[in-house]
C-alpha positions as CSV (number, residue, x, y, z in Angstrom):
1,X,104.0,69.3,64.4
2,X,107.2,68.9,66.5
3,X,108.4,66.1,64.2
4,X,107.8,68.3,61.2
5,X,109.9,71.0,62.7
6,X,112.7,68.6,63.6
7,X,112.8,67.2,60.1
8,X,113.5,70.7,58.7
9,X,117.1,70.9,59.9
10,X,117.5,74.5,58.8
11,X,114.4,75.7,60.6
12,X,115.2,73.7,63.7
13,X,118.8,75.1,63.7
14,X,117.4,78.6,63.3
15,X,114.9,78.2,66.2
16,X,117.7,76.6,68.4
17,X,120.2,79.4,67.6
18,X,117.6,82.1,68.3
19,X,116.6,80.6,71.6
20,X,120.3,80.2,72.6
21,X,121.0,83.8,71.7
22,X,117.9,85.0,73.7
23,X,119.0,83.0,76.7
24,X,122.5,84.4,76.6
25,X,121.1,87.9,76.3
26,X,118.7,87.3,79.3
27,X,121.6,86.0,81.4
28,X,123.8,89.0,80.5
29,X,121.0,91.4,81.4
30,X,120.3,89.5,84.7
31,X,124.0,89.7,85.6
32,X,123.9,93.4,84.9
33,X,120.9,93.9,87.2
34,X,122.5,91.9,90.0
35,X,125.7,93.9,89.6
36,X,123.8,97.2,89.8
37,X,121.8,96.0,92.8
38,X,125.0,95.2,94.6
39,X,126.2,98.7,94.0
40,X,123.1,100.2,95.5
41,X,119.5,100.9,94.7
42,X,119.9,104.5,93.7
43,X,120.5,103.5,90.1
44,X,117.1,101.8,90.1
45,X,115.2,105.0,91.2
46,X,116.9,107.1,88.5
47,X,116.2,104.5,85.8
48,X,112.5,104.1,86.8
49,X,112.0,107.8,86.6
50,X,113.6,107.8,83.1
51,X,111.4,104.9,82.0
52,X,108.2,106.6,83.4
53,X,108.9,109.8,81.6
54,X,109.6,108.0,78.3
55,X,106.4,106.0,78.7
56,X,104.3,109.1,79.4
57,X,105.9,110.8,76.4
58,X,105.2,107.8,74.1
59,X,101.6,107.5,75.3
60,X,101.0,111.2,75.1
61,X,100.1,111.6,78.8
62,X,101.2,114.9,80.4
63,X,103.6,114.4,83.4
64,X,101.2,116.3,85.7
65,X,98.4,113.8,84.9
66,X,99.2,111.8,88.1
67,X,97.8,113.7,91.1
68,X,98.2,112.8,94.7
69,X,95.1,111.4,96.3
70,X,93.0,113.9,98.3
71,X,91.3,112.4,101.3
72,X,88.7,114.0,103.5
73,X,88.3,113.1,107.1
74,X,85.3,110.9,106.1
75,X,87.3,109.1,103.4
76,X,90.7,108.1,104.6
77,X,92.6,105.1,103.3
78,X,92.0,103.3,106.6
79,X,88.3,103.9,106.5
80,X,88.1,102.8,102.9
81,X,90.0,99.6,103.7
82,X,87.8,98.8,106.6
83,X,84.7,99.2,104.4
84,X,86.2,96.7,101.9
85,X,87.0,94.0,104.5
86,X,84.0,94.3,106.8
87,X,81.7,91.3,106.8
88,X,78.5,91.5,104.8
89,X,75.1,91.4,106.7
90,X,73.8,87.8,107.1
91,X,71.4,86.7,104.4
92,X,72.6,89.3,102.0
93,X,74.1,86.7,99.6
94,X,76.1,89.5,98.0
95,X,73.1,90.9,96.2
96,X,71.9,94.5,96.4
């Protein structure tokens, strides 16, 4: 298949030109990100909030959909994590 593509000069040139253009675009965007990071991270927080709001709008999800986790004394993040990493009883073989 690669030889068939290379024999079609117009198609090969099109693919090559498209890849070069995409590479240049990626380099320019990466340079822009590096420049903005050097200026400070505050731009990133503002941009992420804007992207989040736009995504929620596109997906039709209300902004209040995300609620903070509510923990009880018996169900704290530390307690949940300890339950996940504690060893299983011997001979259990991960079956219930």
